[in-house]
N, C-alpha and C positions, 0 to 999 in steps of 0.2 A: 249502496248500496253492494249492489251484483257478484256474486264470486265467483268461478270458475264452476264449479259444481252446479250450480243453479245454471248459469248459461248451458252449459255441458247433458242437463235433466234437461230442458225446456230443447235443445237440440234432438234428441233422440227422442221424444215424443214427437215433433214436429216429420224427425222422420218415419216413425211407426205409422203416422195419419197419410204420410204421402203415399206410403209404399201401399194402403188400405185401400188407398183411395182411386191407388192405378188398380191394384188388380179389379174395386171395383167395376171400372173402367174398362178389362177385356171383356166382361162378360155380357149377357145380349143384353141392353138397355134400352129403352127408348132415348131419343135424338136428345128430346128437351131435358131428360133427367143427364146424359151424358156433360149437356153444357156446363150446367149445372158442378161436373162433377169435375172436369178441364178449371173448368174457370173457379172450384176447390183451390188444383193442384200449380192452376198461372200462384192463388197467390199464396199456399206452403209453402210453392216455390223465394218468393217472394222477402219470406217471414226468413225466411233459413237463413237467407243472403245476408235480410237485416243484423242477423243477429250474430251468425260468424264477421263481420264488421265490429260487432259490440267486441264480439269476441279480443278481434285482432289489438282493436284500439283497448279496451281493456290490458290488455297483453302491454302492447307500449307505453301506459303508466304504470303501470308494477313495475315496467323497466326503470323510468323513469324517477319512482319514488325512490327505491332501490341506489340509484346511482347519488339521487342528491341526500337517501342518506350517509350514504356513505363521506360522500365533500363535508357537509354537517358536520359529523366523528372530524375526521381529518382537521376540517376547520377549528375544531374544538381543543381539539389532541398543541396545536400548535397553539393555543393561545393561553392556554397554562401554561405552556413551558416556554412563552417566551413574554411569561408575569413574571417571570422569575429572572429578568433582564433589565436595567436602569441603562439610557444614553447617558455618559457620562466619560465631560475631559479630561483624559492622563493627565496625568504627572509631566508626561512625555509630551503633553499638548496634543496626540492624536482623539482626535473622540471617534468611541469605540460603547458595544453594549457592556455592562460590567454583569459578571451575575453573583446574583446577590443573598446564595449560596453556597457551599463547602462543595467541592471543589473552586476555590478562585482561581477566574478565568474569564478573559476577553474575549468576543463573536467578533465578528466582520459584519460591520453596519451595511456596508452594498448588497453579501451576502442572503444578509438579515430579509433586507427589501423585497428578495425572491424567495421570502421563506424557507430558507434554513439557517441551520448555524451553524458554523463554521466557524471553531476555538482557535484564537490566534496562534500563534506558536513563536516565541520568543527566540532569534538568533545563535543570542548570547556574542553578540558585540557592545561595545562601549557603546555607541549610535543610543542603545535603548531599542531597538526597532523591532517589532514581531512582526512574518508575515504568517499569511492567510491561504491555507492552506486549497482554497474553492479558488476560489480569484487571484494567488498572487499575491496584492496588495503588500504595499508595507504600512505602516503604525506606528510612529512610536509611544508608544505604551512605558514604557522608566525614561525618570531622564537624563540626560548628558552629564554623568560630572563632569566636574570642574578639571581642565585640563592645566597639565603644569609645564609653565614656562622655561626655558631653562637659558641660565645666563654661562656668554658663551665662555667669560672668565671663568669655569669650572664649576658655576652650582644655579642653584637652582631656586626659581623661587615662583611663587604664588600669580 
């Protein structure tokens, strides 16, 4: 692969040659020599244009390469993070991603599908529901405790 330094060196060399030939053209020389110098100048100009296009293309490829490297790194980081979660059916009946390490918590499956980890927050209610801070969905993580039935004759029974 050609690097930017090599392209710059060739560019400088072609520029010097073109300037030298232009100086020669300015001198009084015969018609045949003048045509050869003009042809050489034309060819050098085309070589410079081609070299400039190569340099632009190389810069675009380097930029694309850097962008893809960043995307790959982000993907690898996501995979490492996501590998610590497992999709489970909770005691409350919801499907959520359970963190396999400490501290114990659950992540929203809707947000995980968008490559975001949103830790479900306990609503501290009897129903055992948790809320996702990202998408605001409700998940029944904890089982609902048994309800106490009240006997209208004054006693409670279960």
